[in-house]
Every structure is written in C-alpha cells, then in structure tokens.
N, C-alpha and C positions, 0 to 999 in steps of 0.2 A: 502493502499499498506507501501510493506517496505522502511526503509529508504536505501538510498544508502551510510550510515554510514560505512557499512560494507564493502563497494570497497576500501576503504582508509588503506589501509595496509601499516605500514612503518615498515623501516629497522629491528627493535627489533623484531616485532613482526613475519615479516619473516622470522626472526633467530631460533625464539623460534618454528616455526612451522615445520619447518626443523629438529631442533634437536628432536622434537617427533614424526617425519616420521623417523629418522633413529634408535630411540631407539625401536619403533615398529617391523622396517622389518630387522635392523641389514643391516652393511656396503657392505654386500657379495651381498644383494638383489637390493639397490640402482640403480646398473647400470641395471638391468634387468627392475627396476619397468620404470626408465627412457625411455628406448628403447622401452618398451610397449606403454608406453605413447606416445610419438614420433612417432609410428606407427599407433595408434588411432587416432591421430591429422592428420596426413598426410592422413589416408582412411576416414576420415570425410571432409579434404577439398574436397579429390578427387572424392566424394559423392555430396558436394556441388556444385564445378565446372560442372560435370554432369548434375546434376537437373539444373543449370540455361543454360546451352545450349540448355537442351530439351525444355525450356520453352521459348527459343530464337527462336530455329527452330521451335515449335509450332506454335509462332505468326509469322512468316517469311510463314507457307504454309498457314494459315488462312488468310492472305491477297491475296495470289496468289490464292486460291481457293473462295473470294469472288467478285473478279473480272470478274470471270464467269458468272457474274447475267446477264439474259439480260431483256430490257426495257421490257415494255409493248407494245405491238402490235406488237410484233416481227415475223420475217416472217420465222422463227427455226420453225420446229417442235416440238411440247413437246415432254416429255421425257417418262410420263406416258401418255396413253392413257384414255380419259374423254369418260364415257358410261353412255347418259341419258338414264332413265327408262330402266334399264336395269329386266332382267326375273326376277321376286321374290320381284322387287320393289313397294312396299304397294303407294307410295307417288308419285302422281298424281302432273307435274308442268308445270305449265302454259308457250306457247309459249310464245315469247318474245315480239311479237307483241301485246299479248292479256291483255286486262289491268284488274286486280282483284280487287275488292273493299275490305278493309279489314273486317274481321266477317264474310264474304259470302263463301259461301260453292262450290267449283267449280267442 
C-alpha cells in the first residue's frame, strides 16, 4: 500500500510544480489548459451525478416491483400456465394422493 505522504503538498512544492508546468507549456497555453481541465472536471461531475441518480431511481423501481409479489395460496391466476405430463415428457410423476417409497420404480 502506498503511503499517503505524497498528498501533503506544501506551498513551496506547489510553486515548483506550477513553475515546471509554465516552462513546459508556456504562458499562452496555460489558460487553454486550465479551461480544458475545468471542462473535464465539470463533465466528470456531471457523469457522476447522472450515475448516482440512475442508481437511486433503479433502487426505487426495484422496491416498487418487489411489492407486486403475491402471497402463497393467492386466488389470482398464475402468469405462466403449468403443464404437467406434457407430450414428450418422459418423467412420470405420481398423483398428489399416491405415496411412493424411496428407491421404488413407479
């Protein structure tokens, strides 16, 4: 893990960094660089806020959708019909009243 000592930038270090940037890019490019950096930060904040809003709205719709769950034994019709022993179904299931011993063949 990297130490957090590099985050403690003092006044002298900051002036030295700005001086190096001035030498590298020149006085005419600094306003353009600052403007571009400001726009990039603004776009990043906008994207972060949109992502956060999307998470909050998704959480609210999930909660609303989960309240639509029906209790067991509900009298409402099922949304998917249940088909037992359909054509081509090779598994023979016992009737609900029939008892089956484990290991016996039906």
